[in-house]
N, C-alpha and C positions, 0 to 999 in steps of 0.2 A: 926840316922840312914844315912847311907851312901848311896846316890841313884845313884853314879855315874854307867852308863849303863856299864860296863864293862863285859865281857865274864870270865867266870868263869870254874872251873877243875870238871865239870860234866862227862866228858866222858876222855878218855887216850888222851893226847895231847893238852887239852884246855887250861892247865895252860900256855903252852908257848902261846898260842892264845892270852890269858888274857895280858901276858907281852907286847906282840908283838903290840895289841892294845893300850895301853896305850903308848907305844912309839911311835905309828905313824906309825908302820911297819905291813903291813899283805898280805899274799901272797895269790894268789887264791888257792893254797891248802887248807889255814887255813879258809878261807871263806867258801870254800864247806862244810868243815868240822863242822862249825859252822852251817851253815844251816841244815846240816841234823843231828846233834847230840840234844838228846832229853836235854832241860833243858841248853841251849848254851847261854841265856840270863841272866844276874843278875835278881836272883827273887828279890831283893831289891826296883826294880822297880816300879811304878805304872803300873798296870795292863794294862791300855789305852796304855803307852809308850811301855811294854815291848811285847804288842800284835804287835804295828806298826814296833820295830825293827825287830821281827820277818818277818813279812810280807815284810820288804825291802829288809831283807838277801834274803828270796824267791824269790824277784824277781832277784837276783842277783847284788843287788847296792854294791856299794864300799863305805863301809865310810870312806876311807881316800883318794878317789878320788873327785873332785869338782863337784857340782851336775850340773844339766842342768837348765840352767838359761832361763826359757822359759817366754816370754812376749806375750800379744796379741797384733794385731794389732791396728794402731790407729781407725780403724773403728769398729772393734770388741770389741775397749775398750769403745768405746762411747756409743755404744747399750748397752752394759754392766752397764754403767754407768745410764742411763738412766732409764733402770730396776730398779735401787734402789735408784732413786733421791730422791723419799720422804722420805726414811729412813735415808737418807744421810743428808738431811734437819735437823732433828734433833740429829741426830748424831754428826754433826760437832760441836756444842756447847759443847756436852759433852767430844770429844776429847781436845779441849779448854781447858775445864776446868781442864781434867786429866793431859794434860801437865803440869798446873801449880801447880797441887799438888803433882806430885810425886818427891820424895826428890832427891837432887843432879842434875847433868846435864848428856847430852850425851843419852838421852832419846827419843824415836820413839813412836808415838801413829798412828795405822792405822786401817782404815775401809776397810773390804773386803766384797764381795759378798757369797751368800751360796754355790758356788763353792768353794772357799777359792783364789778367785781373787782379788788382792788388786786393791782399787778402789780412796782411798784417803789418804794421808801422812801428818802427823806435826811433825817436827823435829826440836828440838832446835838448837842454833848456833853451839856449839859443834858437834853435831850429823849430822848436815847437810853435812859436811866436812868429815866425814868419810867413811870407806869404807862398813860399816853396810847402810848406808843411800844411796850409790850407788848400792846395792843390792835389797832393799828393796824399789821399785817404784813403783807407781801407774803403773796397766796393769801386774804386775808379777804374776806370776800364784805359789801357793802354795800347791799345792795337793800333799797328802803324796805320790803318784807316782811319783813324779817328785823331788818334795825338801825333801822326806825323812819324818822322825819325827819332825815335828815343830807345835807349839801350834796353829798357824789361821787354817793351814789344818786338824788337829785332830778335831779342834773346829767345823770346818764347817762338818766333818764327822760324830762325836759322837753327836753333838748338845748338847754339855756341855761346862762347865766351864773346861781347860786345861791349866798347868804351865808346861812347859819343860825349864829345868836349865840346864846352862852349856852343859855338856857331855852328857847329855839326848838327844840332838839332834843326829842325825842318823848321818851327814856329821860334820865331825873334824874341819871345818872349821866354823862352828856356835859354837862351845864349848867356846867361850868367852861370852855368852852374854844369859839372861835368857827373856824368852816370856810367857806371861800369854794371851789367848784371851778366849771370852765368846761371846755365840750367841746371837742375837736380835730375840725374837718371835713376830707372830702376836698372836690376841685373838683365832685363832684356833690352835695355838701352832706350827704354820708353821714357819721354820727360813727364815729370811729376811735380815741377815747380820752378821758378825762377827767384833767385837773390838779386836784391840791386843794392847798390850804394851810391847817395845822390851826396856831393858835396861843393863848395863853392872853391876850394882849393884846385883849380884847373891844372895845376901844374903835379899834382901827387896822383892821379889817377890811373897811373901806369902802376904806382905803389899799392892803390886802393884793388887794382885787378890781379895783383898777387895774392893779397888777402881775400878775396873774394871767391879765387880759384880753390885756395887751399878750404875755406868753409863749404863749399858745394862739394868737394873731393871727402871731406868729412861726412858729411849728413847722406851723401850717396852711399859711403862704403858701410855707415850702418844700417841703411836700408838693406844692402847688399847682405849684410850679417845676418840680419832678422830674417829675410826672405830665406835664406840657405839655413837654417839653424840646425837642419837634420840632415845636412848634406856633407860632405868632405870640403874645405875651402884650402885652398894653397896658394901662398903668394908668389909671384914671378917677379923677376926682371933680369934685366940683361947683365947687371953687374949686382953680386951677392951683398956687398956693401950697403945697398939700396934696398933690401927686403923690407926692413922695418922703417922704411919711412913712407911717406903718400905718393911717392910715384912707383910704388910696387903696384903691379896688376893683381887681380883677384880670380882665379877660376873655382868654380863649385862644380862636383861631381856626387853620382850616386853611388849606391853601392856598387852597382856594376860598371862603373867607369862612363857614364854618360854624361856628358856636359850638360848642366842644369842652369848655368848662369856663367858672365864674366861682366866685370868692371870695363870703362872705357880704356883704362889704362891697362888692361889685359889685351883689349882690344887693338888699340895702338901698336901692342908689343908684337902680338902674333898674327894681327892683318886680319883678312877676311876668312869666315867660314866656310866650308864645303856648303855647298848647297843641296841640301837633304833633310830628312825630317829629323832624324838623330844623328848628334855628333859625339863622337867616342874620343876618350882619351888617346888613343893610336893615330887620330885624325888631327889631331896637333902636335904630337910628339913621336919619336923615332921608338921610345922605348914601349914596353907594354904594361897596362896599367898595373896588374897584379906585382910583377918584380919593382916598379918604380914605387908604389906603396909601402913596399917591405922596408924599401932604404926610408921612403919621407916619413912611415910612421914611428921611427926612432926618434923622431925629433931633429935630425938633421939635414943641414942646407946640401941640397944635391943637385947637380948641374946636369941638365937634360938637354937633347937637340931637339928644335922644333923643326916641321918638314923641311925649311930650306937650309937645315945642318948648321942653326946658330945654336951657339950654346945659351942658355936660359937657365939661370939660378932660380932653384925654388925650395921652399918648405913650407911645412904645415903651419895653417892658423888656428891657434885653440879659441874656441867658441863656446865651449861649455868645460869647464874645468881643466884639468890637465891631462894632458895625452899620454898615457902609459904604456910601455907594451915591454915588461920586466919580465925575466925567466923565472917560472913557480919556483917555490920553496919546495923541498922535500915533502911530499904527502900531497902536493897542490897541484891544480890543473888548471889552463884557462880554456874553460868550457864556452862556446858562444852557443847563439838559439839555433843555429844550424850546422856546426861543425865542431868535432873537438881535434885541434892539429898538435897537441902537446901532449906526448908520452911523458907518465908520471909514475912513481909509486905507490900504491895505495894503503891504508892504514890497516890495524887489524880491525876485524869485525868487532865492536864494544859487545858486553856481557846483554842479554838479553832484557827487556822490560816489563814489570808487570802491569798488569791491569792497575788505573788508578783506583783507589780506595772510597772516593767521592761516588756516592751511587748515581748523580745525575751525570758527571763526566764520563764514568766507564760506559754508561748507557750510551753517551754520544759517541765516544770510540768504538762502540760496537757496531753503530749504525755507518760510521766512517769507512770500518774495515768492511763492512757488508757494502757500500758503494765503490771500496776500490777493486774488489773481489768481480765485479760486474762489471770493471772496465772503465769505471769514470772518475774522474778526478775529486779530488776534496779538498776543502779550504779549511785551514785551522785558522780561527778568528778572535783577537783577544787584546788586553793592553800588553805595551811591551815590558818584557820582565816578569812577567806571570808565568813562566812555564810553557809558552807555546813550543819552543823547540823539543823540550822533552817530548810533550803530548804527542808530536808528529812522528818524533821516534817511537813513539810507544805504538801509537797504529799502525806505524811499518812494520813494528816486530811482531804485532798481535794477526795482522794479515796473513804470514806465511807466505807471501807469495814468492818472494825469491830473497837471496842471501844478502844482498847488497844494498845500500841506498847513495845516493848523492847527492849532498847537501850544497846549496847553490846562494851563495851569499851575495844578494842584489845590493847590500851596501859598498860591495867593493866594484861596483861597474866601473869600467873603463871606455873610452871612446875609440873605434879603430875604425877603419875605410869600409869595412864592412859591414859592419852592425854593433851593436851593444854586446860586449862579451862579458862574462861572468866568472869570478874566480871560485872554485868548487874544491872540497875535499873529500875523495872518493873513498867509502868505505867498504870493505868485504874481500872480493878477490884481488889477488896479488898480479894478475895478469896486466900489462901495458895496454893501452889503449889509443886509436889514431883514425881517424876516419870521421864519416857521419856522426854525429850527434848521439844518436840511440843506436849507431853500430857499435854497439860496444860487445865485450867477449860473451855477456849472459843478461839477461834483463836486471833489472834495479829498479830501484823506487826513487823516483827524482823527487828530492822536499826542496821547494823555491823557497828559501828564507827572505823576508821581508818585500813582498813583491810591490808593495805600496811605495818603494823608494825608487819604482823605474818609473812612475808617473804615468802621462798618458799612454806610454806603448804599452804597459801592464797586459793588456787585453789581448792585444794581438800577439804578444810574445805566448800568455798562457793560450791563446787559441792553436797556435803552431805547435807548441810541445803536445798538446792536447791530442792533435790531430798525427802526428807522429807515434804517441804513444799506441793510437789505435790502430795504426799501421803496422808496426812491430807486433802487437798481439794478434793481428790475424794473420800475420806471414811465420808465427811460430810454427814447431815442427808438430805434427799429430802427437797425442800424448805426451806432452811436455805441458806439466801443470803451472811452470813458472809464468811468472805474466810480470810485463811492465806495468809502472802506477806512479802517479802526479799528485803530489800532497804541493799546495802552496799556503804559505804562513804569512797572514796579514795581521800588521801589528796596529794596533790604536793608542794614540798619546794618551796620557793620563788627562782627565778632563773631559775626555770627547763623551759625547752621550752615547750610551751602552745601546746596543740593539737589542730588541727586544723579540725581532722575530728574525734572526739572521738570516734563514734561507730565503726572506723576502728580500734582502736587502741587494741594493746595487743590481737595479735591474737591468743594466746593460749588460752586466755579467753573467744574469742569471743561466743563460744558456751553457755555461762552461761547467758550472759545479754539479756533480752527483748529488754533494751533501756538503751542509756546512758545519763543524763542529765549535760550537763557541768557547771557550776557555774563561770560565769566571775567573773573576780577580784571586788571589791567592787567602787572602781574607774572607772571601766567602766562599771558601771549598769548605765541606762538612769534615774532611780529612786535614784540616789546618793543623790540630794538634799534632796529629800523630807524625806528621811534616816537620813542624818544629822539633819533636822528641827527637826523631832519627837526624836531624840537623846537628841538634845539641850532643848527641852522642857520639856525632863524628868530629865535632870540634873539641870536646871536653868530655871524654867518657867518667862516669861516676856521678856527675852534677845531675840534678834532678830539676825539671821545670813544673813549677806550680801551676795548677789550673788557673788560677788567677792572673799569674803573670802571662799567660798564653792568650787569655782573654782580652787582657789591655794591651797586648801587642796586637790583636787581630783589631784593635779598635782603631788601628791607625788607618785602616780602609784601604782605599787604591793604591795610596802611596806604598804601603807594606811589599814589595817586591821580593823574587827569592834573595837577591843579593843583600836588600836591606836587613831580614830576617837576620840573614848569615853574619852581618857585621853587629847586629843587635846582640845576637846571641855570644858573638866573640868578645865584645866589649864587656857584657854583663858576667863573664866567666873570668874575666882579668883581677877579681877581685880577691885578695890572699884568702884561703884558707875557706873558700865559698864551696858549699855543699849543694846548694838549693837555689834557683832562681824564683824571687817571690817578686809580689805586687807591688810592695816597693821600692824594689832594687828597679824595676822599671820606670817608676814615678821619677827616682832618684836621676835615672840618666835621661828621662824625657820628662821635666818638670813642668812644660805647659798642658800635660794630659793631668788636670786636676781633678777629674770626676769622670765616672762613667756617661756616656752620652746616648741617649736612646733616640731612637728616630721618631719623625713625626709621624702623626697617626697615619696621612696618606700612604706613608713609604712602609709602615709596618706591615710585616707578613709577605714582602715581596722582594725575595733577597737581592736583586739588582738594584732596585728602586732604595731598599734600603741602606745598603753600600753607598752610594751615592748621597744619599740624605748624611750619613755621618759624616762623611767627607766634609760636604758643605758646613755642617756646625764644627767641625772641628776647626775649619779654616777661619769661623768666626771666632773660634774662641781665642784661637792664636792670634788673632788681629783686634784682642780686646773688645772684641763684642762690634767694632767699625764694620757696618755692612758692607760700604762701598770700595774700601780695603780689601775687603774679602772677595768680592766680586770682581774685582780687578785681578786679584792674585788666581782665582778661578777661573779668569776670563769667560765670564757668563753677567746677564743683567743681574740688578739690584733686584729685580722684581723676580727673578728665579730664587735669588737667593732669601729673600722675605716668604716666599711660598713654604721652604721648610723650616725658616727661624720664626716666622710671624714678626708683622709689623710693629712697629714700636720704635720710639726717639733714640738716636743716634747720640754715643757719648762726643 
């Protein structure tokens, strides 16, 4: 079908109008006749383009004249660009891919905002030197009221894909190109931008339309996933084999089954939503939310029935890591923030722990016990691998509040449709447990290990647990001295700045902790020698550890974790006929430690600063004195390193 937008003889004199339009000659009288005559526009045009032509003629615009080339000022353009910066970041890769996919040369890919203003343009070498590129520039306005019938303006106006080919453009100077534009939507079906392709290959516009449609779907889907990162996202399609394709719809639900968003594909698949403030899963499907999620959560493809009783295949979309729902191993349970749902067999309560032999750590442990006995949560803070879990368990044992501890490993978090769930090992009572999270058989100490791994949700999780602990303690029977307790372990990476005043740190969480027990690094503990001797006796009874060798290992600083100390002692005892571990044995195993390193004058006398200073100086020694390499290894500035080493020429 000829889609050329010519005027046709629907009224007296319009046959001549059509001829003159094709020849590029049109008088004001003929234009006036075209505006007022019924059916003055070719009925072969698409309805959108036909309506646009009639609107342009109604405004008195002349197709033969040059359009008004309106552009934004530099300041207005910058403001417009900032408003769509997030969308542009996702659109730019798709624009570059489109440019490489479109056949031929002299093509131009443009991104516009919802008003039809161009924000970004990608053009190949040939197009960059053409007149088209001189017209299609960032900041130029392509609204229909200014530029007449054009794909970008119509797509922004009607919020749908629009193709305008050749003479379908209202202004004659654009009749040599073909344009296809498609809108980009958010999860609430608001238009966020428009993607446009301009090419002189008029017979390839339908091919371009397919590519543009794929690109905008990719962008919209990425926006959808980002907007619903904390929601449950499921894919849906009438045919299960298409669930992993672009034609699949996406639905987002919160923990209670409320619909928080759906993309355009899901809207076309499931139709209009009920007219109410909140739409639930049960408003879309015949199945209930909990039962459906029990199946979908396993990662399988499930067939549901929508409200018209049509079969809809759905499956979980993975948004943050793998979604797992595995049966617990013996002695483990899946524990959620709000509920314990899996019965399990608990482990035997381990032997009690004595008080730390380091006087400062012993004092901090006592302060932690006092806070627990007053019903306040305690945080154990320190470097990973330096005995934080053992300290937390020691605090639990010293408190005597209850016989059982529940250790929650935040590193084993998996994602479910309800909330983050945590894999835990329950020690103490042998009774099976089910029901509310704190509705256990007897009071317990909850040890949340690695709370920093939960990220931004850690504060809300701890507040929930702390509130539940207070409620359970308030509801216990009169005369029952057993109490619930909450201990959180926060690990810091080696090389991070030590907290000199831990109880003033993390201001946003100060209202949670009753006390923060800072655990100093292993090498900084006063009882390091005794720890090393006991560990050696367990590895190789009968072998002695000299004081010089212990001090040499202490010199490893913050890198000397409990595991590394055990490994060093094991390797040092594998020597035939070994009777003692001496200083020279440690040096032979760790040859880069060539001499005793002393802290700088500024750090001497301060245990935490001394440890950091020694770590910096050892890194410099390992790097042959090269400050730059040492700074990169320590992940700190050279200025900081120089403060401990002193300025000087680098080798």
